C-alpha positions in Angstrom: -1.0 15.7 18.2 2.6 15.9 20.0 4.8 18.8 17.5 7.1 15.5 16.9 6.3 12.0 16.2 8.5 9.2 18.4 11.0 7.8 15.9 9.2 4.5 16.5 5.8 5.1 16.0 7.4 6.9 12.6 8.1 3.9 11.8 5.6 1.9 12.0 3.0 4.6 9.8 6.0 4.6 7.1 5.2 0.5 7.0 1.7 1.5 7.5 2.3 4.0 3.8 4.0 1.4 1.8 0.7 -1.6 2.8 -1.6 1.3 0.2 1.0 1.1 -2.7 -0.2 -0.7 -6.0 1.5 -3.9 -7.3 4.4 -3.7 -9.8 3.2 -3.4 -13.0 4.7 -6.6 -14.1 2.7 -7.9 -11.9 0.4 -8.6 -14.6 1.9 -9.0 -17.5 3.3 -12.0 -15.1 0.0 -13.8 -14.3 -2.2 -12.8 -17.4 0.3 -12.3 -20.1 0.8 -8.9 -22.5 -2.7 -8.9 -23.9 -4.2 -8.3 -21.6 -5.4 -5.0 -19.2 -5.8 -5.7 -15.5 -4.9 -2.2 -12.7 -2.3 -3.1 -10.9 -3.6 -2.8 -7.7 -6.2 -5.7 -8.1 -3.3 -8.0 -6.2 -1.1 -5.9 -3.9 -2.7 -7.6 -0.6 -3.4 -5.3 1.9 -5.3 -1.9 0.3 -6.0 0.5 3.1 -6.6 5.0 3.0 -6.1 6.9 5.6 -9.8 7.8 4.7 -11.4 5.0 5.0 -10.1 2.8 7.4 -7.7 4.3 10.6 -4.5 2.2 12.0 -4.2 1.8 15.0 -0.9 2.9 15.9 
């Protein structure tokens, strides 16, 4: 890969990076209530990993 990334490619990579984050913790309380303990990753729509799946940019 070249030494510096093109700004548009960098923007696309940033967008993909945001897709890997978990949903906010308060979504669990909103959906199941205070007593239920569920991991926030259950509510993320797009689960990506830089190791597991490659994005074709």
